[in-house]
VMD Tcl script that draws the C-alpha trace (Angstrom):
set ca {
  {-11.83 2.33 8.11}
  {-11.47 5.85 9.75}
  {-11.56 7.68 6.40}
  {-14.69 5.38 5.40}
  {-17.22 7.85 7.88}
  {-15.57 10.75 6.56}
  {-16.70 9.80 3.04}
  {-20.56 9.11 4.95}
  {-20.81 12.10 6.84}
  {-22.45 14.44 4.13}
  {-24.49 12.42 3.34}
  {-25.33 11.82 7.48}
  {-28.96 12.93 6.79}
  {-30.22 10.76 3.96}
  {-28.85 7.58 5.87}
  {-30.58 8.82 8.59}
  {-34.10 8.89 6.90}
  {-32.95 5.96 5.17}
  {-32.67 3.85 8.39}
  {-35.62 5.52 10.15}
  {-37.37 4.05 7.38}
  {-35.66 0.44 7.80}
  {-36.35 0.52 11.11}
  {-40.56 1.49 11.13}
  {-40.64 -1.40 8.43}
  {-38.29 -3.63 11.09}
  {-40.21 -2.77 14.11}
  {-43.80 -3.53 11.95}
  {-42.32 -6.46 10.84}
  {-41.46 -7.91 14.10}
  {-45.39 -7.66 15.09}
  {-46.95 -9.67 12.31}
  {-46.12 -12.75 14.56}
  {-47.13 -10.66 18.12}
  {-50.32 -10.05 16.99}
  {-51.08 -13.34 15.12}
  {-50.95 -14.70 18.60}
  {-53.02 -12.20 19.73}
  {-55.48 -12.56 17.05}
  {-55.69 -16.89 18.08}
  {-55.82 -15.95 21.57}
  {-58.18 -13.34 22.19}
  {-60.09 -12.61 19.75}
  {-61.07 -15.35 17.26}
  {-62.97 -16.94 20.69}
  {-64.78 -13.63 20.76}
  {-66.37 -14.79 17.42}
  {-66.38 -11.18 16.82}
  {-66.25 -10.88 13.01}
  {-65.76 -7.13 13.59}
  {-63.19 -7.77 15.69}
  {-61.21 -10.16 13.59}
  {-61.70 -8.36 10.62}
  {-60.15 -5.32 12.32}
  {-57.18 -7.11 13.89}
  {-56.62 -8.83 10.32}
  {-56.73 -5.40 8.59}
  {-53.67 -3.87 11.03}
  {-51.84 -7.08 10.40}
  {-52.27 -6.44 6.78}
  {-51.02 -2.53 7.56}
  {-48.39 -3.66 9.16}
  {-47.19 -6.40 6.68}
  {-47.33 -3.76 3.77}
  {-45.39 -1.18 6.46}
  {-42.89 -3.90 6.51}
  {-42.58 -4.78 2.48}
  {-42.45 -0.80 1.69}
  {-39.94 0.22 4.72}
  {-37.69 -2.43 3.15}
  {-38.23 -0.81 -0.54}
  {-37.26 2.59 -0.08}
  {-35.62 2.08 2.77}
  {-32.89 -0.54 -0.21}
  {-33.64 1.91 -2.52}
  {-32.45 4.66 -0.38}
  {-29.22 2.69 0.55}
  {-28.73 1.71 -3.30}
  {-28.42 5.77 -3.74}
  {-26.53 6.14 -0.64}
  {-23.86 3.94 -1.43}
  {-23.76 5.23 -5.09}
  {-22.73 8.44 -4.19}
  {-20.50 7.24 -1.22}
  {-18.81 4.55 -3.80}
  {-18.83 7.40 -6.37}
  {-17.01 9.52 -4.60}
  {-14.27 7.16 -2.84}
  {-13.57 6.43 -6.71}
  {-13.13 10.18 -7.64}
  {-10.81 10.82 -4.60}
  {-8.36 7.56 -5.19}
  {-8.70 8.58 -9.17}
  {-7.30 12.05 -8.33}
  {-4.73 10.40 -5.66}
  {-3.04 8.33 -7.75}
  {-2.58 11.06 -10.74}
  {-1.06 13.72 -7.57}
  {1.44 10.48 -5.94}
  {4.83 11.26 -6.42}
  {6.76 9.03 -8.65}
  {8.50 7.23 -6.35}
  {5.69 6.44 -4.47}
  {3.62 5.36 -7.38}
  {7.07 3.19 -7.97}
  {6.33 1.47 -4.00}
  {2.62 1.40 -4.69}
  {2.74 0.08 -8.15}
  {0.69 0.48 -11.37}
  {-1.40 -2.74 -11.49}
  {-2.23 -2.27 -7.26}
  {-2.89 0.75 -8.45}
  {-5.59 -0.13 -10.49}
  {-6.81 -3.24 -8.07}
  {-7.27 -0.49 -5.22}
  {-9.56 1.68 -7.33}
  {-11.04 -1.48 -9.24}
  {-12.46 -4.59 -7.04}
  {-11.02 -2.67 -3.50}
  {-13.51 0.75 -4.00}
  {-15.70 -2.19 -5.14}
  {-15.92 -4.35 -1.66}
  {-16.13 -1.53 0.92}
  {-19.03 -0.36 -1.55}
  {-20.42 -3.51 -1.11}
  {-20.18 -3.37 3.07}
  {-21.42 -0.03 2.87}
  {-24.60 -1.26 1.37}
  {-25.04 -3.96 2.88}
  {-24.91 -2.30 6.29}
  {-27.68 0.27 5.10}
  {-29.16 -2.83 4.13}
  {-29.49 -5.19 7.02}
  {-26.97 -3.64 9.26}
  {-29.91 -1.75 11.07}
  {-32.86 -4.66 10.26}
  {-30.70 -7.86 11.39}
  {-30.05 -5.97 15.27}
  {-33.52 -4.58 15.49}
  {-35.43 -8.18 14.39}
  {-32.34 -10.66 16.99}
  {-32.80 -7.91 19.80}
  {-36.88 -7.41 19.15}
  {-37.59 -11.06 18.51}
  {-35.54 -12.16 21.38}
  {-37.51 -9.34 24.40}
  {-40.48 -9.94 22.70}
  {-40.16 -14.16 23.30}
  {-38.93 -13.33 26.72}
  {-42.15 -11.22 27.01}
  {-44.85 -14.08 26.60}
  {-42.53 -17.09 27.00}
  {-39.43 -16.84 29.39}
  {-38.62 -20.71 29.52}
  {-39.04 -20.71 25.38}
  {-37.61 -17.68 25.10}
  {-34.00 -18.52 27.43}
  {-33.48 -21.95 24.95}
  {-34.05 -20.16 21.77}
  {-31.55 -16.82 22.79}
  {-28.88 -19.76 24.54}
  {-27.29 -20.86 21.09}
  {-26.48 -17.48 20.57}
  {-23.19 -17.04 22.11}
  {-22.04 -19.86 20.67}
  {-22.60 -18.28 17.18}
  {-21.34 -15.13 17.67}
  {-18.40 -16.57 19.97}
  {-17.63 -18.81 16.22}
  {-18.32 -15.67 14.09}
  {-16.16 -13.72 16.11}
  {-13.10 -15.89 16.03}
  {-13.65 -16.26 12.38}
  {-14.36 -13.73 11.11}
  {-10.37 -12.68 12.75}
  {-9.00 -14.27 10.50}
  {-10.44 -12.67 7.26}
  {-8.97 -9.65 7.45}
  {-4.84 -11.05 6.05}
  {-6.82 -14.01 4.48}
  {-8.00 -11.18 2.21}
  {-5.36 -9.01 2.06}
  {-3.08 -11.95 0.49}
  {-5.91 -12.15 -1.98}
  {-6.11 -8.25 -2.85}
  {-1.93 -8.71 -3.83}
  {-2.76 -11.85 -5.65}
  {-5.18 -10.33 -7.71}
  {-2.75 -6.95 -7.82}
  {-0.40 -10.30 -9.71}
  {-3.16 -11.00 -12.48}
  {-3.71 -7.09 -12.93}
  {-0.13 -6.46 -13.72}
  {0.00 -9.91 -16.42}
  {-3.31 -8.91 -18.06}
  {-2.04 -4.73 -18.22}
  {1.57 -5.43 -19.31}
  {-0.19 -8.40 -22.15}
  {-2.74 -5.69 -23.10}
  {0.21 -3.41 -23.55}
  {2.75 -5.85 -25.47}
  {0.23 -8.44 -27.98}
  {1.44 -7.83 -30.67}
  {5.19 -8.50 -29.98}
  {3.71 -11.15 -27.70}
  {1.63 -12.83 -31.45}
  {5.25 -10.95 -33.80}
  {7.29 -13.16 -31.69}
  {4.94 -16.38 -30.54}
  {5.08 -16.36 -27.37}
  {1.48 -16.57 -27.36}
  {1.20 -20.21 -25.17}
  {4.36 -18.42 -22.88}
  {1.70 -15.83 -21.94}
  {-1.10 -18.23 -21.31}
  {1.06 -19.55 -18.67}
  {2.36 -16.72 -17.11}
  {-1.80 -15.78 -17.31}
  {-2.26 -19.22 -15.69}
  {0.67 -19.07 -12.54}
  {-1.19 -15.56 -11.66}
  {-4.72 -17.23 -12.08}
  {-3.63 -20.00 -9.85}
  {-1.89 -18.34 -6.93}
  {-4.61 -16.20 -7.02}
  {-7.14 -19.10 -7.04}
  {-5.48 -21.17 -4.11}
  {-5.55 -17.72 -2.26}
  {-9.16 -17.01 -3.21}
  {-10.06 -21.11 -2.11}
  {-7.75 -20.70 1.85}
  {-9.89 -17.66 2.43}
  {-13.62 -18.95 1.02}
  {-13.02 -22.44 3.54}
  {-12.01 -20.25 6.36}
  {-14.87 -18.14 5.84}
  {-17.25 -20.82 4.84}
  {-16.96 -22.59 7.93}
  {-18.99 -19.27 9.32}
  {-22.65 -20.52 8.12}
  {-22.48 -24.27 7.99}
  {-21.70 -23.98 11.01}
  {-24.13 -21.28 12.38}
  {-26.94 -23.07 10.39}
  {-25.94 -25.54 12.79}
  {-26.29 -24.36 15.87}
  {-30.26 -22.55 14.58}
  {-30.89 -25.66 13.58}
  {-30.45 -27.71 17.40}
  {-31.89 -24.46 19.00}
  {-34.92 -25.34 16.65}
  {-34.70 -28.15 17.67}
  {-35.01 -27.90 21.72}
  {-37.17 -24.84 21.20}
  {-39.16 -27.42 19.61}
  {-38.51 -30.12 23.01}
  {-39.74 -28.03 25.24}
  {-42.26 -26.39 23.87}
  {-44.21 -29.62 23.49}
  {-43.66 -30.47 27.81}
  {-44.69 -27.41 28.38}
  {-47.86 -27.68 26.31}
  {-48.99 -30.96 27.34}
  {-48.38 -29.91 30.74}
  {-50.27 -26.46 29.86}
  {-48.09 -24.16 30.87}
  {-47.48 -23.22 27.38}
  {-49.92 -22.51 24.94}
  {-49.61 -24.16 20.62}
  {-50.58 -20.29 19.71}
  {-47.42 -19.60 21.69}
  {-45.47 -22.00 19.59}
  {-46.97 -21.20 16.40}
  {-45.56 -17.48 16.97}
  {-41.80 -18.83 18.57}
  {-41.38 -20.63 15.74}
  {-42.24 -17.38 13.72}
  {-39.98 -15.35 15.99}
  {-37.06 -17.71 15.67}
  {-37.54 -17.52 11.72}
  {-36.70 -14.40 11.52}
  {-34.05 -13.90 14.75}
  {-32.26 -17.15 11.94}
  {-32.29 -14.78 9.12}
  {-30.74 -11.61 10.99}
  {-28.50 -14.40 11.99}
  {-27.60 -15.66 8.88}
  {-27.40 -11.82 7.91}
  {-25.47 -10.81 10.44}
  {-22.73 -14.07 9.86}
  {-22.79 -12.75 5.54}
  {-21.73 -9.04 6.79}
  {-19.31 -10.38 9.07}
  {-17.40 -11.84 6.31}
  {-18.07 -8.95 3.70}
  {-16.39 -7.07 6.55}
  {-13.16 -9.40 6.51}
  {-13.12 -7.98 2.96}
  {-13.93 -4.43 3.99}
  {-11.44 -3.67 6.56}
  {-8.65 -5.36 3.98}
  {-9.65 -3.50 1.44}
  {-10.19 -0.51 3.12}
  {-6.65 -0.32 3.98}
  {-5.63 -1.33 0.81}
  {-6.96 2.26 0.03}
  {-6.44 4.92 2.70}
  {-2.19 3.44 2.24}
  {-2.67 5.58 -1.32}
  {-4.80 8.12 0.39}
  {-2.48 8.68 3.64}
  {0.18 8.73 1.15}
  {2.52 12.16 1.91}
  {4.25 13.86 -1.20}
  {6.88 14.65 -0.26}
  {8.19 17.33 -3.79}
  {6.07 18.96 -1.20}
  {7.68 23.00 -2.52}
  {10.94 24.34 -0.26}
  {10.17 27.52 1.75}
  {12.65 30.21 1.74}
  {14.63 28.92 -1.45}
  {16.33 32.18 -2.45}
  {16.50 32.54 -6.47}
  {20.24 33.61 -7.82}
  {21.01 36.11 -10.33}
  {22.38 34.35 -13.87}
  {21.75 33.76 -17.32}
  {21.00 30.93 -16.98}
  {17.29 29.21 -18.06}
  {18.38 25.93 -16.71}
  {21.17 24.46 -14.89}
  {22.45 21.59 -12.64}
  {25.37 22.14 -9.95}
  {27.10 18.83 -8.93}
  {23.32 16.76 -9.45}
  {23.67 12.87 -8.38}
  {21.00 11.01 -6.93}
  {19.95 7.02 -7.04}
  {16.60 5.30 -7.45}
  {17.31 3.08 -4.57}
  {19.95 4.62 -2.39}
  {22.49 1.88 -3.06}
  {24.70 3.65 -6.05}
  {24.26 6.90 -7.62}
  {22.25 6.54 -11.17}
  {23.25 10.54 -11.82}
  {26.63 11.36 -10.67}
  {28.37 14.72 -10.24}
  {26.16 16.25 -13.50}
  {26.87 19.78 -14.07}
  {25.73 21.73 -17.14}
  {23.86 25.13 -17.82}
  {22.02 26.48 -20.74}
  {20.55 30.12 -21.58}
  {16.74 31.20 -22.87}
  {16.30 29.36 -26.41}
  {19.07 27.19 -26.22}
  {19.73 23.99 -27.05}
  {20.98 21.14 -25.18}
  {21.47 17.10 -26.66}
  {22.00 14.17 -24.04}
  {23.60 11.25 -26.78}
  {25.00 7.72 -24.22}
  {24.50 3.95 -24.42}
  {20.77 2.56 -23.25}
  {20.59 2.50 -19.21}
  {23.35 5.30 -19.22}
  {20.66 7.99 -16.91}
  {19.21 10.02 -20.09}
  {16.05 10.13 -18.35}
  {16.75 9.75 -15.62}
  {18.19 13.43 -15.90}
  {14.95 14.83 -17.65}
  {13.18 12.99 -14.33}
  {15.34 16.09 -11.59}
  {14.35 18.70 -14.77}
  {10.78 17.52 -14.12}
  {10.79 17.04 -10.37}
  {9.69 13.75 -10.52}
  {12.12 12.57 -7.32}
  {14.29 14.99 -5.68}
  {18.23 14.69 -6.22}
  {19.75 13.36 -3.30}
  {23.01 16.32 -3.55}
  {23.25 19.23 -5.26}
  {21.04 21.79 -6.97}
  {18.69 21.89 -10.80}
  {17.76 25.49 -11.13}
  {15.02 26.95 -13.47}
  {15.46 30.78 -14.12}
  {17.80 30.97 -11.29}
  {14.92 29.62 -8.58}
  {15.60 25.62 -7.13}
  {12.59 23.36 -8.65}
  {11.89 22.27 -5.27}
  {10.51 25.60 -4.41}
  {8.30 25.91 -8.20}
  {4.59 24.33 -7.33}
  {3.72 21.46 -9.05}
  {1.30 23.36 -11.65}
  {3.84 26.35 -12.02}
  {6.16 22.95 -12.67}
  {4.08 21.72 -15.35}
  {3.62 24.73 -17.00}
  {6.68 25.24 -18.42}
  {7.67 22.09 -19.87}
  {6.40 20.20 -22.41}
  {6.75 16.64 -22.95}
  {7.35 14.26 -25.70}
  {8.37 10.26 -24.68}
  {9.21 7.26 -26.76}
  {6.61 5.55 -25.38}
  {3.78 8.09 -24.77}
  {0.30 7.45 -24.95}
  {-2.40 8.10 -26.37}
  {-6.58 7.65 -26.33}
  {-9.77 6.97 -27.41}
  {-10.24 10.52 -29.75}
  {-9.89 12.89 -32.56}
  {-6.28 13.77 -33.72}
  {-8.15 17.30 -32.38}
  {-8.58 16.10 -28.78}
  {-5.18 14.20 -28.51}
  {-3.15 17.28 -29.78}
  {-5.32 20.51 -26.95}
  {-5.73 17.71 -24.38}
  {-8.18 19.24 -22.20}
  {-6.54 22.37 -22.50}
  {-7.22 26.03 -23.61}
  {-6.02 25.59 -26.93}
  {-7.28 27.69 -30.08}
  {-8.29 25.43 -33.75}
  {-5.08 27.29 -35.17}
  {-2.43 26.71 -32.39}
  {-3.43 23.23 -32.71}
  {-2.96 23.48 -36.97}
  {0.18 25.70 -36.29}
  {1.23 22.79 -34.16}
  {0.85 19.92 -36.33}
  {3.15 21.91 -39.18}
  {6.49 22.39 -36.52}
  {5.71 18.40 -35.97}
  {5.41 17.06 -39.74}
  {2.26 15.65 -38.33}
  {0.32 18.79 -41.14}
  {0.36 16.36 -44.56}
  {-0.48 13.14 -43.07}
  {-3.49 14.60 -41.17}
  {-5.38 16.58 -43.50}
  {-4.68 13.33 -46.61}
  {-7.67 11.67 -43.88}
  {-11.39 12.19 -45.05}
  {-11.86 13.16 -41.64}
  {-9.07 15.45 -41.09}
  {-8.94 16.23 -38.08}
  {-11.64 14.88 -36.43}
  {-10.33 11.32 -37.76}
  {-10.71 9.28 -34.30}
  {-7.67 7.24 -32.89}
  {-7.72 4.34 -31.59}
  {-6.76 3.52 -27.42}
  {-2.91 3.60 -27.77}
  {-2.88 4.78 -31.39}
  {-2.33 1.54 -32.46}
  {-4.98 2.56 -35.57}
  {-1.17 4.91 -36.87}
  {2.08 4.36 -38.20}
  {5.10 4.50 -35.31}
  {6.11 8.46 -37.27}
  {2.11 9.85 -36.41}
  {2.23 9.09 -33.48}
  {5.31 10.65 -32.73}
  {4.48 13.68 -34.90}
  {1.07 13.80 -32.99}
  {2.76 13.51 -29.72}
  {4.98 16.17 -30.66}
  {2.55 17.90 -32.10}
  {0.42 18.00 -28.76}
  {3.88 19.03 -26.32}
  {4.28 22.28 -28.47}
  {0.65 23.50 -28.82}
  {0.94 24.48 -25.53}
  {3.80 26.73 -26.00}
  {5.92 25.05 -23.65}
  {9.24 27.18 -21.94}
  {11.25 24.44 -21.88}
  {10.10 21.50 -24.51}
  {11.58 18.56 -24.07}
  {11.97 15.15 -26.90}
  {12.88 12.41 -24.86}
  {13.95 9.90 -27.27}
  {10.64 11.28 -29.35}
  {11.68 10.75 -33.41}
  {13.29 7.03 -33.68}
  {10.45 6.31 -35.44}
  {11.24 8.60 -37.77}
  {12.98 9.26 -41.01}
  {16.05 11.03 -40.89}
  {14.69 14.03 -43.89}
  {11.60 14.17 -41.28}
  {13.83 14.78 -38.15}
  {16.28 17.38 -40.21}
  {12.89 19.44 -41.00}
  {11.28 18.26 -37.86}
  {14.69 20.35 -36.56}
  {14.70 22.87 -38.55}
  {11.01 23.97 -37.94}
  {10.89 23.81 -33.95}
  {14.65 26.18 -33.84}
  {11.98 29.18 -36.14}
  {9.49 28.68 -34.32}
  {10.42 28.40 -30.91}
  {12.83 30.44 -30.57}
  {12.66 31.32 -27.35}
  {11.91 27.42 -25.33}
  {14.79 25.54 -24.28}
  {15.25 22.18 -26.13}
  {16.23 19.27 -24.76}
  {16.40 15.88 -26.97}
  {17.12 12.75 -25.38}
  {18.79 10.72 -28.39}
  {20.59 7.44 -29.75}
  {21.14 9.02 -33.48}
  {23.71 11.81 -33.75}
  {21.69 14.02 -36.46}
  {19.03 14.57 -33.81}
  {21.82 16.49 -31.10}
  {24.68 17.20 -33.77}
  {23.23 21.26 -33.79}
  {23.10 21.85 -30.64}
  {24.20 24.22 -28.88}
  {25.43 21.72 -26.09}
  {26.09 17.97 -26.46}
  {26.27 15.56 -23.64}
  {27.56 12.29 -23.97}
  {27.14 9.98 -20.59}
  {28.13 7.08 -19.58}
  {26.69 5.04 -16.27}
  {25.12 9.06 -15.15}
  {28.39 10.36 -15.57}
  {28.97 13.27 -18.38}
  {31.91 12.13 -20.07}
  {31.63 14.43 -23.11}
  {30.63 18.03 -22.92}
  {30.65 20.77 -25.99}
  {28.99 21.41 -29.59}
  {29.65 18.37 -31.97}
  {32.94 19.10 -33.34}
  {34.79 20.36 -30.20}
  {33.32 16.33 -29.66}
  {33.91 14.75 -32.79}
  {38.10 15.75 -31.45}
  {37.67 15.59 -27.45}
  {35.26 12.19 -26.55}
  {35.92 9.23 -28.30}
  {32.51 7.48 -27.11}
  {30.99 10.45 -29.45}
  {33.10 9.64 -32.08}
  {32.48 6.04 -32.54}
  {28.95 6.74 -32.31}
  {29.46 9.38 -34.89}
  {30.89 6.90 -37.60}
  {28.64 4.29 -37.00}
  {26.05 6.28 -37.67}
  {27.45 8.38 -41.09}
  {25.22 7.06 -43.19}
  {21.77 9.13 -42.47}
  {23.58 11.35 -40.25}
  {24.46 14.00 -41.61}
  {21.48 15.38 -43.81}
  {20.76 18.79 -43.59}
}
mol new
graphics top color blue
foreach p $ca { graphics top sphere $p radius 0.5 }
foreach p [lrange $ca 0 end-1] q [lrange $ca 1 end] { graphics top cylinder $p $q radius 0.2 }
display resetview
């Protein structure tokens, strides 16, 4: 919870003003029963209408101050809470974007989504309630107790005697709340994961008639959440009924004792009236405090999950004192090995080098480690052993900004967002219209874009669902090359293109980006056969290396792939 106070510090003045206004309103509210008792005991019997009107005006003034204090204080609390929660969500979202790939794998995307949404909402609610009731409730409780002690100690002690029991019960039950609500939030993660998967695969689900199956899968996650929420709600829901019971028993005791004291002449009816009003205020305060304890348990559980993300260390910091070597290689791997889980190597002793402007093709079976090599090159992960260099420098010596500025990346299942074609290609970068048009021509996307009535202003739906697979891939390639990257990575990014379009794309890339090093991961020989260097990968190891003709003679696996695709593999 310490990080919460760091976010509240800049709002300290606003919070202090709001608390002061709230405190003034609460003091005015506490004065009303006391003034009523004073009027009944000392003013009415004088039959002085002027004094009666005066004290009536004072009571009315206290009522107005109490009302305005609560309204203004609550409005300021709402504003402060919004400012706090906005900054908190912005920071948390920014942190998720800068998490390393390994940290993202550890938290999982669904969990990060629920932390940004439901967890921040729980913290926001508690901060708002603390500002609205965190001052008012204790002041009503303490102030009411002090005033009643001054008025009549015997009745006050009867009333106050119930409070320790209430505090003990609320505290003991609330201690169980944090682990309970932590379990609830983990169940939310599971439900979000199912929803996210189904939203991404809705077309496949419908095509395979698996709607009922997915409903069952969601119901299972939903029932788990329901079970955990019910358990937490039942345990935490005991607080209010028990507290209400104890408060009602306290009222009965006060009424019984007050009846005895009044009948014996040791107290007055007006004092009893004031006590009942103060007891009502104290009861309201206790109810508010109990709700705050319940909300605190939710907040503490959520704050712990949020702080886990905010405190996550970036293990991919730039490597200091790393000397560059003199080499004509633009990209090189030197005996690189890597394991995701530390149990077996997903990449084993990979070595190769590329000069600036050369092209590399990587081909191999699914799961052979092709994409893993690219992730290491872009430093999404650090290699377990070996060295990866760009321009003679270890990739670990570059800052994240320096490294990302070198690359243009296209993935097979990359994303498009709901905006115009132009903005999807520009992607928030300082790229002029001419560069965008040129990029679409290279990517073979210009013709289909200009066929739309609104051209580059044509709106793309979320995920590009209103475009064909080939159109989406050509837009993504346009985005990657619009920034004129030093290294262009095409990770199975032409799988939806026909052979002719794919061949034309390769020619255009070669002619238009002569100084860019292009790395292509593909399943088709036609996509890599003209590369300066081709790597054949199997189970993380290089089993073939060279140009197309050389591999046909020396690598049986490559020759087998080529022969199986002979019908459409050699379009020029």
